[in-house]
C-alpha angles and dihedrals in degrees: 000000000000091000091053091048091054092047091051090049090050091049091050092049091048093049092045088057091051090050092049088054092054098258113153110232119206137181113201090337098313125107112256139182122233089255092053091052092049092048090050090053092048096053096046106100093172128025130024145235122254118213120229119189121201114198133191125236090274093055097254117140111250101170134020113197127190111205120195110235109210114213096185094092094062122097118249117236113267095019122109124223104260093199094069121072112246120238106242096182111134120216 
């Protein structure tokens, strides 16, 4: 747990720096504070957030977006896709 606590503290510090430099921070399209982003990461037991950086023509970061990646649509190992008919041809 200690390692996670340190990584959340590092994430907060990083995001606070972005915010101080005028970078707009978003979660799934809504404005968010560094604390809101860290809390969202802490409560996610499954899944993850992908970062998306938007830069200006000079290469400076203007917006940092966190996009929730939903893992529920993926097939579980060992399970067949029930939506497709199964081939019952015997060889």
